[in-house]
C-alpha positions as CSV (number, residue, x, y, z in Angstrom):
1,M,-9.7,6.2,-37.8
2,K,-10.9,4.0,-35.0
3,H,-12.9,5.6,-32.3
4,L,-10.8,6.0,-29.1
5,S,-12.1,4.3,-26.0
6,L,-11.1,5.1,-22.4
7,L,-9.8,2.7,-19.8
8,C,-10.3,4.0,-16.3
9,L,-7.9,2.6,-13.7
10,Y,-8.5,2.8,-10.0
11,A,-6.2,1.3,-7.3
12,L,-8.4,1.4,-4.3
13,V,-7.1,0.5,-0.9
14,S,-8.6,0.5,2.6
15,L,-6.4,-0.1,5.5
16,Y,-8.0,-0.5,8.9
17,S,-5.3,-1.4,11.4
18,H,-6.8,-2.3,14.7
19,Q,-4.0,-0.6,16.7
20,G,-2.1,-0.8,14.9
21,V,13.2,-8.3,6.7
22,L,16.2,-13.0,2.7
23,S,17.3,-13.6,-0.5
24,Q,19.5,-11.4,-2.7
25,T,17.2,-11.7,-5.7
26,P,14.1,-9.6,-5.1
27,S,10.8,-11.5,-5.1
28,Y,7.9,-10.4,-7.3
29,G,6.3,-8.9,-4.3
30,E,9.4,-6.8,-3.7
31,R,9.7,-5.8,-7.3
32,G,6.2,-4.5,-7.5
33,S,6.5,-2.9,-4.1
34,D,9.7,-1.0,-5.1
35,L,7.8,0.6,-8.0
36,G,5.0,1.6,-5.6
37,M,7.5,2.9,-3.1
38,Q,9.1,5.1,-5.8
39,V,5.6,6.5,-6.5
40,F,5.1,7.1,-2.7
41,Q,8.5,8.9,-2.6
42,Q,7.4,11.3,-5.3
43,V,4.1,12.0,-3.6
44,A,5.8,12.5,-0.2
45,R,8.4,14.9,-1.8
46,S,5.5,17.1,-3.0
47,K,3.9,17.1,0.4
48,P,6.7,17.0,2.9
49,L,4.7,18.4,5.9
50,E,1.5,16.5,5.3
51,N,0.3,13.0,6.2
52,V,0.6,10.7,3.2
53,C,-0.6,7.1,3.1
54,F,-0.3,4.8,0.1
55,S,-0.4,1.1,-1.0
56,P,2.7,0.1,-3.1
57,H,1.2,-3.3,-3.6
58,G,-2.1,-1.7,-4.8
59,V,-0.3,0.1,-7.6
60,A,1.7,-3.0,-8.6
61,S,-1.5,-5.0,-8.7
62,I,-3.3,-2.6,-11.1
63,L,-0.3,-2.5,-13.4
64,G,0.0,-6.3,-13.2
65,M,-3.6,-6.7,-14.2
66,L,-3.1,-4.4,-17.2
67,L,0.1,-6.1,-18.3
68,P,-1.4,-9.1,-20.1
69,G,-3.3,-6.6,-22.3
70,A,-0.3,-4.4,-23.1
71,N,1.8,-4.7,-26.2
72,G,4.8,-3.0,-27.8
73,E,6.3,0.0,-26.1
74,T,3.4,0.2,-23.6
75,R,4.2,-3.3,-22.3
76,K,7.9,-2.6,-22.3
77,Q,7.4,0.5,-20.1
78,L,5.4,-1.6,-17.6
79,L,7.9,-4.4,-17.5
80,N,10.9,-2.1,-17.1
81,A,9.2,-0.1,-14.2
82,L,8.1,-3.3,-12.5
83,R,11.4,-5.1,-13.3
84,Y,9.4,-8.2,-14.4
85,K,10.8,-10.7,-16.9
86,K,9.9,-10.2,-20.6
87,N,8.0,-13.5,-21.0
88,G,5.5,-12.6,-18.4
89,P,5.6,-13.0,-14.6
90,Y,2.2,-14.5,-14.4
91,K,3.2,-17.7,-12.6
92,M,5.0,-15.7,-10.0
93,L,2.2,-13.2,-9.6
94,R,-0.3,-16.0,-9.1
95,K,2.0,-17.5,-6.4
96,L,2.3,-14.1,-4.8
97,H,-1.5,-13.5,-4.8
98,K,-2.0,-16.9,-3.3
99,S,0.5,-16.3,-0.5
100,L,-1.1,-12.9,0.4
101,T,-4.6,-14.4,0.4
102,A,-3.6,-17.6,2.2
103,K,-5.8,-18.9,5.1
104,S,-3.3,-17.7,7.6
105,N,-4.0,-14.1,6.5
106,Q,-7.8,-14.5,5.8
107,D,-8.9,-12.5,8.8
108,I,-6.2,-9.9,8.3
109,V,-5.9,-9.2,4.5
110,L,-8.7,-9.3,1.9
111,I,-7.7,-8.5,-1.6
112,A,-10.3,-8.1,-4.4
113,N,-9.7,-7.3,-8.0
114,G,-12.4,-6.3,-10.5
115,L,-12.8,-5.6,-14.3
116,F,-15.9,-3.5,-15.0
117,S,-16.4,-3.4,-18.8
118,Q,-19.0,-1.6,-21.0
119,K,-21.7,-4.0,-22.2
120,G,-20.9,-5.3,-25.6
121,F,-17.2,-4.2,-25.4
122,P,-15.2,-7.1,-26.7
123,M,-12.2,-8.0,-24.4
124,E,-9.7,-10.7,-25.4
125,D,-10.5,-14.0,-23.8
126,A,-6.8,-14.5,-22.8
127,F,-6.7,-11.1,-21.0
128,V,-9.8,-12.0,-18.9
129,A,-8.6,-15.6,-18.3
130,T,-5.1,-14.5,-17.2
131,N,-6.5,-12.0,-14.7
132,K,-8.9,-14.5,-13.3
133,A,-6.1,-17.1,-12.9
134,N,-3.5,-14.7,-11.4
135,F,-5.6,-12.3,-9.4
136,Q,-9.0,-14.1,-8.9
137,C,-10.3,-11.1,-10.8
138,E,-14.1,-10.6,-11.0
139,S,-15.6,-9.4,-14.3
140,R,-18.8,-7.5,-14.7
141,N,-20.6,-5.7,-17.5
142,L,-22.0,-2.2,-16.9
143,D,-23.6,0.5,-19.1
144,F,-21.4,3.6,-18.9
145,A,-23.9,5.5,-20.9
146,N,-25.7,5.8,-17.6
147,N,-22.5,6.9,-15.7
148,Q,-24.4,7.6,-12.5
149,E,-25.7,4.1,-12.2
150,A,-22.3,2.6,-13.3
151,A,-20.5,4.6,-10.6
152,E,-22.9,3.5,-8.0
153,E,-22.4,-0.1,-8.8
154,I,-18.6,0.1,-8.8
155,N,-18.8,2.1,-5.5
156,A,-21.1,-0.6,-4.0
157,W,-18.6,-3.3,-4.9
158,V,-15.8,-1.3,-3.4
159,N,-17.8,-0.6,-0.2
160,N,-18.5,-4.3,0.2
161,K,-14.9,-5.4,-0.4
162,T,-13.5,-2.8,2.1
163,K,-16.1,-3.6,4.7
164,G,-17.5,-0.1,4.4
165,H,-14.3,1.7,5.1
166,I,-14.2,3.3,1.6
167,P,-17.8,3.7,0.6
168,S,-17.1,5.7,-2.5
169,L,-14.2,5.5,-4.9
170,I,-15.3,7.2,-8.1
171,K,-17.6,10.0,-9.1
172,A,-20.0,9.7,-12.1
173,D,-18.2,12.5,-14.0
174,M,-15.0,10.4,-14.1
175,L,-16.8,8.0,-16.4
176,D,-17.2,9.4,-19.9
177,P,-20.6,8.1,-21.1
178,A,-19.5,7.9,-24.7
179,L,-15.9,6.7,-24.3
180,T,-15.4,4.7,-21.1
181,R,-14.9,1.0,-21.9
182,L,-13.3,-0.6,-18.9
183,V,-12.7,0.3,-15.2
184,V,-10.0,-1.8,-13.4
185,V,-10.2,-1.8,-9.6
186,N,-7.9,-3.3,-6.9
187,S,-9.0,-3.3,-3.3
188,I,-7.1,-4.2,-0.2
189,Y,-8.7,-4.4,3.2
190,F,-6.4,-4.8,6.1
191,K,-7.4,-5.3,9.8
192,G,-4.4,-6.2,11.9
193,L,-4.5,-7.0,15.6
194,W,-1.3,-6.3,17.4
195,K,0.5,-9.5,18.6
196,S,1.2,-7.5,21.9
197,R,-1.8,-5.3,22.6
198,F,-1.6,-1.7,23.8
199,Q,-3.7,-1.3,26.9
200,P,-6.1,1.6,26.5
201,E,-5.6,2.7,30.2
202,N,-1.9,3.4,29.3
203,T,-2.8,5.8,26.5
204,K,-2.1,9.4,27.7
205,M,-2.1,12.8,26.0
206,R,1.5,13.7,25.3
207,P,3.3,16.2,23.0
208,F,4.1,15.4,19.4
209,N,6.4,17.7,17.4
210,G,4.7,18.1,14.1
211,G,6.5,18.4,10.8
212,N,5.4,22.1,10.5
213,G,7.2,23.0,13.8
214,N,4.0,23.1,15.9
215,V,3.7,20.9,19.0
216,Y,0.4,19.0,19.3
217,K,-1.1,17.1,22.3
218,V,-2.0,13.7,21.0
219,P,-3.1,10.4,22.5
220,M,0.1,8.3,22.9
221,M,-0.2,4.6,23.3
222,S,2.4,2.9,25.5
223,Q,3.6,-0.5,26.5
224,L,6.6,-2.2,28.1
225,S,7.5,-5.2,26.0
226,L,10.1,-6.9,23.9
227,F,10.4,-5.3,20.4
228,N,12.7,-5.9,17.5
229,I,14.6,-2.7,17.2
230,G,17.7,-1.4,15.4
231,L,19.7,1.6,14.3
232,A,20.3,2.1,10.5
233,T,22.2,4.7,8.5
234,T,21.4,6.3,5.1
235,P,24.2,6.4,2.5
236,N,24.9,10.0,3.4
237,G,25.3,9.1,7.1
238,L,21.9,10.0,8.6
239,K,21.0,7.7,11.4
240,Y,17.4,6.4,12.0
241,K,15.7,4.0,14.3
242,V,13.6,1.0,13.0
243,I,11.0,-0.6,15.3
244,E,9.0,-3.7,14.3
245,L,5.5,-4.3,15.7
246,P,4.2,-7.7,14.6
247,Y,0.6,-8.3,14.0
248,H,-1.2,-11.4,15.4
249,G,-0.2,-14.4,13.4
250,N,3.3,-13.1,12.7
251,T,2.8,-13.0,8.9
252,I,2.6,-9.2,8.8
253,S,4.5,-6.5,10.6
254,M,4.4,-2.7,10.9
255,L,7.8,-1.1,10.7
256,I,8.3,2.3,12.1
257,V,11.2,4.5,10.8
258,L,12.2,7.5,13.0
259,P,15.2,9.8,12.4
260,S,17.5,9.5,15.4
261,E,18.3,13.2,15.6
262,E,15.4,15.6,16.3
263,D,16.7,18.0,13.7
264,T,16.9,15.4,10.9
265,P,13.8,15.8,8.7
266,L,11.9,12.7,7.8
267,S,12.1,13.8,4.1
268,S,15.9,13.3,4.1
269,V,15.4,9.6,5.1
270,I,12.4,8.6,2.9
271,P,14.3,8.6,-0.5
272,H,16.7,6.0,0.9
273,I,14.0,3.4,1.6
274,S,13.5,0.5,-0.8
275,T,12.7,-3.2,-0.3
276,A,16.4,-3.9,-0.3
277,T,16.8,-1.4,2.6
278,V,14.0,-3.1,4.5
279,Q,15.7,-6.5,4.0
280,S,19.0,-5.0,5.3
281,W,17.3,-3.9,8.6
282,S,17.2,-7.6,9.7
283,K,21.0,-7.4,10.2
284,V,20.9,-4.4,12.6
285,M,17.7,-5.3,14.5
286,H,17.6,-7.3,17.8
287,M,15.0,-8.0,20.4
288,M,15.1,-5.5,23.3
289,K,12.9,-4.7,26.2
290,V,11.7,-1.1,25.9
291,R,8.8,1.1,26.8
292,L,7.4,2.1,23.4
293,L,5.3,5.2,23.0
294,I,3.6,5.6,19.7
295,P,0.7,7.9,18.7
296,K,-2.8,6.7,17.8
297,F,-3.3,8.0,14.3
298,S,-5.6,8.0,11.3
299,A,-5.1,9.3,7.8
300,D,-6.8,9.1,4.5
301,A,-5.5,10.1,1.1
302,E,-6.4,10.2,-2.5
303,V,-3.5,10.1,-5.0
304,D,-3.7,10.8,-8.7
305,L,-1.1,8.3,-10.1
306,E,-0.6,9.6,-13.6
307,A,2.2,12.1,-12.9
308,P,4.3,9.9,-10.6
309,L,3.9,6.9,-12.9
310,A,4.9,9.1,-15.9
311,A,7.9,10.3,-14.0
312,L,9.0,6.6,-13.6
313,G,8.7,6.0,-17.4
314,I,5.1,4.7,-17.6
315,T,3.8,7.3,-20.1
316,D,2.4,5.6,-23.2
317,M,-0.6,4.0,-21.5
318,F,-2.0,7.5,-20.8
319,N,-1.4,8.7,-24.3
320,E,-4.3,8.4,-26.8
321,A,-1.9,8.1,-29.8
322,K,0.7,5.7,-28.2
323,A,-1.3,3.4,-25.8
324,D,-1.1,-0.1,-27.1
325,F,-3.5,-2.5,-25.4
326,R,-4.0,-5.0,-28.3
327,G,-3.9,-7.8,-25.9
328,L,-6.9,-6.4,-24.0
329,S,-9.1,-5.6,-27.0
330,A,-9.1,-5.1,-30.7
331,H,-10.5,-1.7,-30.0
332,K,-8.1,1.1,-29.3
333,V,-8.1,2.1,-25.6
334,C,-5.9,4.3,-23.3
335,V,-5.9,4.9,-19.6
336,S,-7.8,8.1,-18.7
337,R,-7.5,8.1,-14.9
338,A,-5.3,6.3,-12.4
339,L,-6.4,6.9,-8.8
340,Q,-5.7,5.4,-5.4
341,K,-7.6,6.0,-2.2
342,V,-6.3,4.8,1.2
343,K,-7.7,5.0,4.7
344,I,-5.6,4.1,7.8
345,V,-6.6,3.9,11.4
346,V,-4.1,2.8,14.1
347,N,-5.1,2.4,17.7
348,E,-4.7,0.1,20.7
349,D,-7.0,-2.8,19.8
350,G,-5.7,-6.3,19.4
351,T,-5.5,-9.7,21.0
352,K,-4.8,-10.2,24.7
353,A,-1.1,-10.2,25.5
354,A,0.4,-13.7,25.6
355,A,1.6,-15.2,28.9
356,A,5.2,-14.5,28.1
357,T,4.4,-10.9,27.4
358,T,2.5,-10.6,30.7
359,A,5.6,-11.8,32.5
360,I,7.6,-9.1,30.7
361,L,5.1,-6.4,31.7
362,L,5.6,-7.4,35.4
363,A,9.4,-7.0,35.2
364,R,10.8,-4.4,37.6
365,S,13.8,-3.2,35.6
366,S,13.9,0.3,34.1
367,P,14.3,-0.3,30.4
368,P,14.8,2.6,27.9
369,W,11.9,4.6,26.5
370,V,11.5,4.9,22.8
371,S,9.1,7.7,22.0
372,V,7.7,8.2,18.5
373,D,7.0,11.8,19.2
374,R,7.9,13.5,15.8
375,P,7.3,12.8,12.1
376,F,7.8,9.1,11.2
377,L,7.4,6.7,8.4
378,F,5.5,3.4,8.7
379,L,5.5,0.4,6.4
380,I,3.2,-2.7,6.6
381,R,5.0,-5.7,5.2
382,H,4.0,-9.2,4.4
383,N,7.1,-10.9,5.9
384,Q,7.2,-14.1,3.7
385,T,7.2,-12.3,0.4
386,G,8.6,-8.9,1.3
387,T,5.5,-7.2,-0.2
388,I,4.9,-3.7,1.1
389,L,1.1,-3.6,1.4
390,F,1.0,0.0,2.8
391,M,3.3,2.8,3.8
392,G,2.9,6.4,4.9
393,Q,4.4,9.4,6.5
394,I,2.8,10.9,9.6
395,N,3.5,14.5,10.3
396,Q,0.6,15.2,12.5
397,P,-1.3,12.2,14.1
């Protein structure tokens, strides 16, 4: 019997937001994001009163990188969950990665992918070449027999790619010195500047009604400006507000989802959200002058992906007996760990308000106030492809 090797899989994401809607057929960005959003929904369901932050695109990227190595039932499960075409979505994934890392986004989004393999472990040339072509994936050889040194090198790579926001992703004891053969890492660094900046002098301590029933005094940012805003309804009739806050460059936006009624829990709205729902919001949203109040917030989270992925039908890749990665290596491997780390900071910073916005700020009318003063959901979306880079629920800023 062949000796079993372990493939460690880490989706790593750092989001640092500086203060921080199409066609009927879903794009590849939306297909992958939908799977990631389903994983998020499962995690949020298990932690209804906590802050949860996540990268749907990060999960889709890791699975997309494993896909060219997967065969048989393992491959079928990945394709079914991602809703990718059987013959391989590589051309579309390459196009998506190119769009997300385009020059227009280069100061906002940095995506890095890495394959860290055991020295002497033979990977199929086609697997390495496909990942290099589709994801600009870097490849490095390490000696996992010295798991402390290997972990330090992977963490140094992660620290560099996330500009120091996630200095450590893995611990040495996650790497089995005898069995680990490959570690796959996806890193997303995001630093968005609001198109219309919140002025720090307008940030005041105001009450926020936490998900646990407690009232907290939190720093609330405030600005009077034009926002794209709308009212949507879940299939069972629950109404919720959607507010769009574009980042500088207009390629990426944050969308805030807030239940309309104070007694409607956020957990009853979250299961309804998919990329199709996000697309549908464009029909109900319109530009409106409001005074928007939104809390400064930060959150970080570590999510073990095995259970939520298994619940979505991706089980074989974690199973020693069933995992089929013949396209990755002639040696038998399975996934031992699937982990994602996310860090999020949202505050006032951004570019100076444009002249048109300044004129709006000087208007004397009394527009309505929209106060995000209770649990809310946020999504950070690449508008052109519909890709959901990040999402999270905030119960206590």
